[in-house]
C-alpha positions as CSV (number, residue, x, y, z in Angstrom):
1,M,0.0,0.0,0.0
2,I,1.4,3.4,-1.0
3,R,1.4,5.9,1.8
4,L,1.6,9.7,0.9
5,R,3.2,12.1,3.3
6,Y,4.2,15.8,3.2
7,E,7.5,17.1,4.4
8,G,9.0,20.5,3.9
9,G,7.3,21.2,0.6
10,W,7.7,17.7,-0.9
11,L,5.2,15.0,-1.5
12,L,6.7,11.7,-0.4
13,A,5.4,8.2,-1.3
14,F,6.4,5.2,0.7
15,G,5.7,1.7,-0.3
16,G,5.7,2.1,-4.1
17,P,6.3,4.4,-7.0
18,I,4.0,7.3,-8.0
19,P,3.8,9.4,-11.2
20,L,5.9,12.5,-11.6
21,A,8.2,11.5,-8.8
22,E,11.9,10.5,-8.4
23,Y,13.2,7.9,-6.1
24,D,15.2,9.2,-3.2
25,P,17.4,6.4,-1.7
26,A,18.2,8.5,1.4
27,L,14.5,8.4,2.3
28,D,13.7,5.1,0.6
29,A,10.7,7.0,-0.9
30,Y,9.6,8.6,-4.1
31,R,9.6,12.4,-4.0
32,A,7.7,15.1,-6.0
33,P,7.2,18.8,-5.5
34,G,4.1,19.7,-3.6
35,I,2.6,21.4,-6.7
36,R,2.2,17.9,-8.3
37,Y,-0.1,16.6,-5.6
38,R,-3.3,17.1,-7.6
39,E,-2.0,15.4,-10.8
40,I,-0.5,12.5,-8.8
41,V,-3.6,11.8,-6.8
42,E,-5.9,12.0,-9.8
43,E,-3.7,9.6,-11.8
44,L,-3.4,7.2,-8.9
45,R,-7.2,7.1,-8.7
46,D,-7.6,6.8,-12.4
47,R,-5.3,3.8,-12.4
48,G,-7.1,2.2,-9.5
49,V,-4.0,2.3,-7.3
50,E,-4.8,2.1,-3.6
51,F,-3.1,4.6,-1.4
52,I,-3.3,6.3,2.0
53,D,-3.2,10.0,1.9
54,E,-1.4,11.3,5.1
55,A,0.0,14.3,3.1
56,F,-2.9,16.7,2.8
57,R,-4.3,18.0,6.0
58,P,-6.4,21.0,5.1
59,L,-8.1,23.2,7.7
60,D,-11.8,22.7,8.2
61,R,-14.1,23.9,5.4
62,P,-15.7,27.3,6.2
63,E,-19.4,28.0,5.8
64,L,-19.4,30.9,3.3
65,S,-22.5,32.7,2.1
66,S,-22.8,36.3,0.8
67,G,-25.1,38.6,-1.0
68,L,-22.4,39.6,-3.5
69,R,-23.6,40.0,-7.1
70,L,-21.4,39.8,-10.1
71,R,-21.4,41.9,-13.3
72,D,-21.7,40.1,-16.5
73,Y,-17.9,40.1,-17.3
74,Q,-17.2,38.9,-13.7
75,V,-19.5,36.0,-14.2
76,E,-17.7,35.2,-17.5
77,A,-14.3,35.4,-15.7
78,L,-15.5,33.0,-12.9
79,E,-16.9,30.6,-15.5
80,A,-13.7,30.6,-17.4
81,W,-11.7,29.8,-14.2
82,R,-14.2,27.0,-13.4
83,G,-13.9,25.6,-16.9
84,A,-10.1,25.5,-16.5
85,G,-10.4,23.2,-13.5
86,F,-10.4,25.9,-10.9
87,R,-6.9,27.0,-12.0
88,G,-5.7,30.1,-13.8
89,V,-5.2,33.8,-13.9
90,I,-7.8,36.5,-14.4
91,V,-6.6,39.8,-15.8
92,L,-8.7,42.9,-15.3
93,P,-8.0,46.6,-14.8
94,T,-7.6,48.2,-11.5
95,G,-11.1,49.0,-10.2
96,A,-12.9,46.3,-12.2
97,G,-13.7,44.1,-9.2
98,K,-11.1,41.3,-9.2
99,T,-11.5,41.0,-5.4
100,V,-15.3,40.4,-5.8
101,I,-14.6,37.6,-8.3
102,A,-12.2,36.0,-5.8
103,L,-14.8,36.2,-3.0
104,K,-17.3,34.5,-5.2
105,A,-14.7,31.8,-6.1
106,M,-14.2,31.2,-2.4
107,E,-17.9,31.0,-1.8
108,E,-18.4,28.5,-4.6
109,L,-15.7,26.1,-3.6
110,N,-16.2,26.6,0.1
111,V,-12.8,25.2,1.0
112,S,-9.9,26.3,3.2
113,T,-8.3,29.2,1.5
114,L,-5.0,31.2,1.7
115,I,-5.0,34.6,0.1
116,V,-1.4,35.8,-0.7
117,V,-0.8,39.5,-1.1
118,P,2.3,41.7,-1.5
119,T,1.9,44.1,1.4
120,L,0.7,44.4,5.0
121,V,-1.7,47.1,3.9
122,L,-3.3,44.6,1.5
123,V,-3.4,42.0,4.2
124,E,-5.7,44.2,6.3
125,Q,-7.7,45.3,3.3
126,W,-8.5,41.7,2.3
127,R,-9.3,40.7,5.8
128,E,-11.8,43.5,6.0
129,R,-13.4,42.7,2.7
130,I,-13.7,39.0,3.6
131,H,-15.3,39.8,6.9
132,E,-17.7,42.2,5.3
133,A,-18.7,39.6,2.7
134,F,-19.0,36.5,4.9
135,N,-19.1,37.7,8.5
136,V,-16.4,35.1,9.4
137,D,-13.1,35.4,11.4
138,V,-10.1,35.7,9.1
139,G,-6.7,34.4,10.0
140,V,-3.4,36.1,9.3
141,V,0.2,35.1,8.6
142,A,2.1,38.3,8.3
143,G,4.2,40.9,10.1
144,G,5.1,38.5,12.9
145,R,1.5,37.3,13.4
146,E,0.3,33.8,12.8
147,R,-3.3,32.8,13.4
148,L,-4.5,30.1,11.1
149,M,-8.2,30.0,10.2
150,P,-10.1,28.3,7.3
151,I,-9.8,31.6,5.5
152,T,-6.3,33.2,6.1
153,V,-4.5,36.1,4.5
154,S,-0.7,36.2,4.2
155,T,2.0,38.3,2.6
156,Y,4.1,36.7,-0.1
157,D,7.1,36.9,2.2
158,S,5.4,35.0,5.0
159,A,3.7,32.4,2.8
160,S,7.1,31.7,1.3
161,T,9.0,31.5,4.6
162,R,6.3,29.2,6.0
163,A,5.8,27.1,2.9
164,G,7.2,24.0,4.4
165,S,4.8,24.0,7.3
166,L,1.7,25.6,5.7
167,G,1.8,23.9,2.3
168,N,-0.6,21.1,3.2
169,R,-3.2,23.2,5.0
170,F,-5.2,25.0,2.3
171,E,-7.2,23.7,-0.7
172,L,-7.4,27.0,-2.5
173,L,-4.6,29.5,-3.1
174,I,-5.5,33.0,-4.3
175,F,-2.6,35.2,-5.4
176,D,-3.4,38.9,-5.5
177,E,-1.0,40.8,-7.8
178,V,0.1,37.4,-9.1
179,H,2.8,39.0,-11.3
180,H,4.9,38.9,-8.1
181,L,4.8,35.1,-7.9
182,P,7.4,34.1,-10.5
183,S,10.3,35.6,-8.6
184,P,12.7,32.9,-7.3
185,T,11.7,33.5,-3.6
186,Y,7.9,33.6,-4.1
187,S,7.6,30.8,-6.7
188,R,8.4,28.5,-3.8
189,I,4.9,29.1,-2.6
190,A,3.3,27.7,-5.7
191,L,5.9,24.9,-5.9
192,Q,5.6,23.7,-2.3
193,Y,1.9,24.0,-1.5
194,L,-0.3,21.0,-2.3
195,S,-3.3,23.2,-3.0
196,P,-5.2,21.7,-5.9
197,Y,-7.2,25.0,-6.7
198,R,-5.4,28.2,-7.6
199,L,-6.5,31.6,-8.7
200,G,-4.2,34.5,-9.8
201,L,-5.4,38.1,-10.0
202,T,-3.6,41.0,-11.7
203,A,-4.1,44.0,-14.0
204,T,-0.8,43.3,-15.8
205,P,0.6,39.8,-15.8
206,E,3.7,40.6,-17.9
207,R,7.1,40.9,-16.3
208,S,10.0,42.6,-17.9
209,D,12.2,39.6,-17.1
210,G,9.9,37.3,-18.9
211,G,9.0,35.5,-15.7
212,H,5.3,35.6,-16.4
213,A,5.7,32.5,-18.6
214,A,6.1,30.5,-15.4
215,L,2.6,31.4,-14.3
216,L,1.2,28.7,-16.6
217,E,2.8,26.0,-14.4
218,L,2.6,27.8,-11.0
219,V,-1.1,28.8,-11.2
220,G,-2.4,28.1,-14.6
221,G,-2.7,30.2,-17.8
222,V,-4.6,33.4,-18.3
223,V,-8.3,32.2,-18.5
224,Y,-9.9,35.6,-18.8
225,E,-8.6,39.0,-19.8
226,L,-10.1,42.5,-20.4
227,G,-8.3,45.8,-20.6
228,V,-9.2,49.3,-19.6
229,E,-10.6,50.1,-23.0
230,D,-13.0,47.2,-22.8
231,L,-14.7,48.5,-19.7
232,A,-14.3,52.3,-19.9
233,G,-17.5,54.2,-20.2
234,V,-19.7,51.3,-19.1
235,Y,-18.2,49.8,-15.9
236,L,-15.2,52.2,-15.6
237,A,-15.2,55.9,-16.1
238,P,-14.4,57.3,-19.5
239,Y,-10.9,58.8,-19.5
240,T,-8.4,60.9,-21.4
241,I,-4.6,60.7,-21.3
242,E,-2.5,63.7,-22.0
243,T,1.3,64.0,-22.2
244,V,2.7,67.5,-21.7
245,Y,6.3,68.1,-22.7
246,L,8.0,70.7,-20.7
247,P,11.5,72.3,-21.0
248,L,14.2,72.3,-18.4
249,T,15.5,75.6,-17.2
250,G,18.9,76.7,-18.5
251,E,20.7,75.6,-15.4
252,E,18.9,72.3,-15.2
253,R,19.7,71.7,-18.9
254,R,23.4,72.3,-18.3
255,R,23.5,70.0,-15.3
256,Y,21.5,67.3,-17.1
257,E,23.8,67.3,-20.1
258,E,26.9,67.2,-17.9
259,E,25.7,64.2,-15.9
260,F,24.0,62.2,-18.7
261,G,27.0,62.9,-20.8
262,K,29.2,60.9,-18.4
263,Y,26.9,57.9,-18.8
264,I,26.8,58.1,-22.6
265,S,30.6,58.5,-22.8
266,L,31.1,55.3,-20.9
267,L,28.8,53.4,-23.2
268,E,30.6,54.7,-26.2
269,E,34.0,54.0,-24.8
270,R,33.1,50.4,-24.0
271,G,31.0,49.8,-27.1
272,I,28.0,49.0,-25.0
273,K,24.5,49.2,-26.6
274,I,21.4,49.5,-24.5
275,E,18.6,48.3,-26.7
276,S,16.3,46.6,-24.1
277,G,15.5,46.4,-20.5
278,E,17.6,43.2,-20.3
279,D,20.7,45.1,-21.6
280,Y,20.3,47.7,-18.9
281,R,19.9,45.0,-16.2
282,K,23.1,43.4,-17.3
283,L,24.8,46.8,-17.1
284,V,23.5,47.2,-13.5
285,V,24.9,43.7,-12.6
286,R,28.2,44.7,-14.2
287,S,28.3,47.8,-12.0
288,G,28.8,45.6,-9.0
289,V,32.3,44.7,-10.0
290,D,33.2,47.7,-12.3
291,P,33.6,51.0,-10.5
292,E,33.6,53.0,-13.8
293,V,30.2,51.5,-14.8
294,R,28.9,52.2,-11.2
295,R,30.0,55.9,-11.5
296,A,28.3,56.2,-14.9
297,L,25.1,54.8,-13.6
298,R,25.1,57.2,-10.7
299,A,25.6,60.1,-13.1
300,R,22.7,58.8,-15.2
301,E,20.5,58.7,-12.0
302,R,21.5,62.2,-11.1
303,A,20.6,63.4,-14.6
304,L,17.2,61.7,-14.5
305,R,16.4,63.2,-11.1
306,I,16.9,66.6,-12.6
307,A,14.4,65.7,-15.4
308,Y,11.9,64.1,-13.0
309,G,11.7,67.1,-10.7
310,S,12.2,70.1,-12.9
311,E,11.1,73.5,-11.7
312,V,8.9,73.9,-14.8
313,K,7.1,70.7,-13.9
314,L,6.4,71.9,-10.4
315,N,5.2,75.3,-11.7
316,Y,2.9,73.4,-14.1
317,L,1.5,71.4,-11.2
318,R,0.8,74.6,-9.3
319,R,-1.1,75.9,-12.3
320,L,-3.2,72.7,-12.4
321,L,-4.0,73.0,-8.7
322,R,-5.2,76.6,-9.2
323,E,-7.2,75.7,-12.3
324,H,-8.9,72.7,-10.7
325,P,-9.5,73.8,-7.0
326,D,-12.4,71.3,-6.5
327,E,-11.0,68.3,-8.3
328,K,-9.9,65.3,-6.4
329,M,-6.4,64.7,-7.6
330,L,-3.7,62.1,-7.1
331,I,-0.1,63.2,-7.8
332,F,2.5,60.5,-8.5
333,T,6.3,60.8,-8.4
334,R,9.1,58.3,-8.6
335,Y,11.1,59.4,-5.5
336,N,10.1,60.1,-2.0
337,D,12.2,63.3,-1.7
338,L,10.0,64.9,-4.4
339,V,6.9,63.7,-2.7
340,Y,7.9,65.5,0.5
341,R,9.0,68.6,-1.3
342,I,5.6,68.9,-3.1
343,S,3.8,68.2,0.2
344,R,5.8,70.8,2.0
345,E,5.6,73.6,-0.6
346,M,2.0,73.0,-1.8
347,L,0.5,71.9,1.5
348,I,-0.7,68.5,0.2
349,P,-0.9,65.3,2.3
350,A,1.8,62.8,1.4
351,I,1.8,59.0,1.6
352,T,5.0,57.0,1.2
353,H,6.1,53.6,2.5
354,R,7.3,55.5,5.7
355,T,3.9,56.9,6.5
356,P,2.5,55.3,9.7
357,K,-0.6,53.2,9.3
358,A,-2.8,55.5,11.4
359,E,-1.7,58.6,9.4
360,R,-2.2,56.9,6.1
361,E,-5.7,55.8,7.0
362,E,-6.5,59.3,8.2
363,I,-5.4,60.8,4.9
364,L,-7.3,58.3,2.8
365,N,-10.4,58.8,5.0
366,G,-10.0,62.5,4.7
367,F,-9.8,62.2,0.9
368,R,-12.8,60.0,0.8
369,E,-14.8,62.5,2.9
370,G,-13.7,65.5,0.9
371,R,-11.6,67.1,3.7
372,Y,-8.6,66.6,1.5
373,L,-8.8,67.0,-2.3
374,R,-5.2,66.1,-3.2
375,I,-2.7,63.3,-2.2
376,V,0.9,63.1,-3.4
377,T,2.6,59.7,-3.3
378,S,5.4,57.7,-4.8
379,R,4.5,54.1,-5.4
380,V,2.6,53.1,-2.3
381,L,-0.9,53.6,-3.8
382,E,-0.2,51.9,-7.2
383,E,-0.8,48.3,-6.3
384,G,-4.0,47.0,-4.9
385,V,-4.7,49.6,-2.2
386,D,-8.3,50.8,-2.1
387,V,-8.0,54.5,-2.9
388,P,-11.1,56.6,-2.6
389,D,-12.6,58.1,-5.7
390,A,-10.4,60.6,-7.6
391,S,-11.0,62.1,-11.1
392,M,-7.6,63.4,-12.0
393,A,-4.1,62.0,-11.8
394,V,-0.8,63.8,-12.5
395,I,2.3,61.8,-13.1
396,I,5.3,64.0,-12.3
397,S,7.7,61.2,-12.8
398,G,7.8,57.4,-13.1
399,T,9.6,54.4,-14.6
400,G,9.1,52.9,-18.1
401,S,6.9,50.1,-16.6
402,S,3.6,49.7,-18.4
403,R,2.3,48.0,-15.2
404,E,3.0,51.1,-13.1
405,F,1.3,53.3,-15.7
406,I,-1.8,51.1,-15.9
407,Q,-2.1,50.9,-12.1
408,R,-1.8,54.7,-11.8
409,L,-4.5,55.1,-14.4
410,G,-6.6,52.6,-12.6
411,R,-6.6,54.8,-9.5
412,I,-9.0,57.3,-11.2
413,L,-11.3,55.0,-13.2
414,R,-13.9,54.3,-10.5
415,K,-17.2,55.1,-12.3
416,R,-19.4,57.9,-11.1
417,R,-22.3,59.7,-12.9
418,G,-21.0,62.5,-15.1
419,K,-17.3,61.7,-14.3
420,R,-14.7,61.8,-17.0
421,A,-11.3,60.8,-15.6
422,R,-8.2,62.7,-16.8
423,L,-4.5,61.5,-16.5
424,I,-1.8,64.0,-17.2
425,E,1.9,63.0,-17.5
426,L,4.6,65.6,-17.4
427,V,7.7,64.8,-19.4
428,S,10.9,66.8,-19.6
429,R,11.6,67.6,-23.2
430,G,15.0,66.5,-24.7
431,T,15.7,64.0,-21.9
432,A,15.7,60.2,-21.5
433,E,12.3,60.6,-19.8
434,I,10.7,60.7,-23.3
435,G,11.7,57.1,-24.0
436,M,10.4,56.0,-20.6
437,S,7.0,57.7,-21.3
438,R,6.8,55.9,-24.7
439,R,7.6,52.5,-23.1
440,R,5.1,52.7,-20.3
441,R,2.4,53.7,-22.7
442,G,3.2,50.9,-25.1
């Protein structure tokens, strides 16, 4: 009789061979990654092979029931996931209700579930949404806390660190912002957990390193996808995107050319061509052992900071604030020092990763209630965080990432009668920032 056990992320079979496993003489057992559990058990049953399953020990099934109602495209997404064997990735824009789909998936399966999210802020946000929907206690594995419940929320970091001990406790894994999963550290979650059912959620599955290809094995392929343009005007607010090209001041131009010239000179001297993100990543790796490359990259960074935070941009922002005194506006920058400068000079509440939880919640509540009409932030509000309704976003600076751009746009697309969202990106003319703007907009 074959006996299945789970140890440290591995499915072990004693007493005979199992599919998809290799023999380990040190254990005198056959061994397979936890992710293969579903395939192995199904094949053993199909073959009529008798076995004792001591591996999977899921927490008790919850009793979930809600009054949640889905929009037509959300129904289609859930049906597509169901049709793929309760595995796969759903791609929808920010604000399109991916969380609601996940809640209905949990309700439909009614099994022990671990929701994995990238930040502590999202841990609490998910716990609140689950409690509101089902009126159940929600466990947590994050930030030094560990309280297991049939429905538990964890960060990617904690779920990865605890994979060896938690990997046989949950039947359904839900990965919020699933594009994080293919990284070497986080992919361990998918590989070591036995969970037969898996759902990934994201607005932008693609990764610049090509890692998104691994999602097919780790979670399942993309089973449903809609973009902003598919939902704008019906389920999301109609919107416009404007790119405003602004000059540097004379002194800024001189400093920019001086610093960026150092970077270009090194590329020319070494015969290095930067034609893709991968080329640039290789250069960054090279800087770890090459002081000249390191100095050139630092000069490039100084040049870009000049372009990102030019005086003309800040004056343009001041003009927008004067022209739209009653508009709820989100202001995005790449670096925290510019966030704090704008906050200080223009008297706008700021949120960064250093903002204490209580202060962040007070600012967001004030924005929701209309006590504050502007928030300036770096990257904290881009991913998943439930930001109150805004109708205008201004990008002072950002990366070339299309994911970042889509998430920033999504912050202002919550539909409201008569609303037309407006995103304005400010780009310094005659600088490398122009290329970044083109890349992020596709």
